[in-house]
C-alpha positions as CSV (number, residue, x, y, z in Angstrom):
1,M,15.0,-25.6,20.4
2,D,16.9,-28.9,20.3
3,Q,15.2,-32.0,19.2
4,D,15.7,-33.9,22.5
5,T,13.8,-31.2,24.4
6,A,11.1,-31.0,21.9
7,D,10.7,-34.8,22.0
8,K,10.4,-34.7,25.8
9,V,7.7,-31.9,25.6
10,F,5.6,-33.8,23.1
11,E,5.9,-37.0,25.1
12,A,4.8,-35.1,28.2
13,A,1.9,-33.6,26.2
14,L,0.4,-37.1,25.7
15,T,-0.9,-37.0,29.3
16,A,-1.6,-33.2,29.5
17,T,-5.0,-31.8,29.7
18,F,-5.9,-29.8,26.6
19,R,-8.4,-27.0,26.7
20,R,-10.2,-25.6,23.7
21,T,-9.7,-21.8,23.2
22,N,-10.5,-19.4,20.5
23,L,-7.1,-20.2,19.1
24,G,-7.4,-24.0,19.2
25,L,-6.4,-26.7,21.6
26,H,-3.7,-25.7,24.2
27,A,-2.0,-27.4,27.0
28,E,0.8,-26.4,29.4
29,V,3.6,-29.0,29.9
30,S,6.4,-28.8,32.4
31,V,9.8,-30.2,31.3
32,G,13.2,-29.3,32.7
33,G,12.2,-26.4,34.8
34,Y,10.2,-24.7,32.0
35,T,6.4,-24.7,31.3
36,Y,5.8,-25.1,27.6
37,T,2.7,-24.2,25.6
38,V,1.7,-26.9,23.2
39,E,-0.9,-26.2,20.5
40,A,-2.8,-28.8,18.5
41,G,-5.5,-27.6,16.2
42,G,-6.5,-27.1,12.6
43,G,-4.8,-28.7,9.7
44,F,-1.2,-28.1,10.9
45,L,1.1,-30.2,12.9
46,A,1.0,-29.8,16.7
47,C,3.7,-27.4,17.9
48,I,5.4,-25.9,20.9
49,D,4.7,-22.2,21.0
50,G,6.7,-20.6,23.8
51,R,7.9,-21.4,27.3
52,T,7.9,-19.7,30.7
53,G,10.7,-20.2,33.2
54,Y,12.7,-18.3,35.8
55,G,13.6,-15.6,33.3
56,G,10.0,-15.0,32.3
57,D,8.4,-15.8,28.9
58,E,10.6,-16.8,26.0
59,H,10.1,-17.6,22.4
60,A,10.6,-21.3,21.8
61,F,9.1,-23.1,18.8
62,A,9.1,-26.6,17.4
63,N,6.8,-28.6,15.2
64,A,5.9,-32.1,16.1
65,T,6.9,-34.9,13.7
66,P,4.0,-36.4,11.9
67,E,4.2,-39.4,14.2
68,Q,4.2,-37.2,17.4
69,D,1.3,-35.3,16.0
70,A,-0.8,-38.4,15.3
71,A,0.0,-39.8,18.8
72,L,-1.0,-36.5,20.4
73,R,-4.2,-36.2,18.5
74,R,-5.2,-39.8,19.5
75,A,-4.5,-38.9,23.1
76,I,-6.6,-35.7,22.9
77,A,-9.4,-37.7,21.2
78,A,-9.3,-40.3,24.0
79,Q,-9.4,-37.5,26.5
80,G,-12.7,-36.3,25.1
81,T,-11.6,-32.6,24.9
82,K,-14.5,-30.3,24.2
């Protein structure tokens, strides 16, 4: 995944609704005609873990930068995700 797309997905994730699952916090974010799954949990950097589009599900992966991860975790905390 190119960095420009990953940056847009992590930016959009700042306003996404995260839900707690047995695998951690997840949100779906729409960017450029695709719906990306963003994960944020545990002791690792937030990441993009796949996308769905017109062709179905695809593997797409990118880690957030430390700055993007910190901003995302602040947004999640402000959201009060349970």
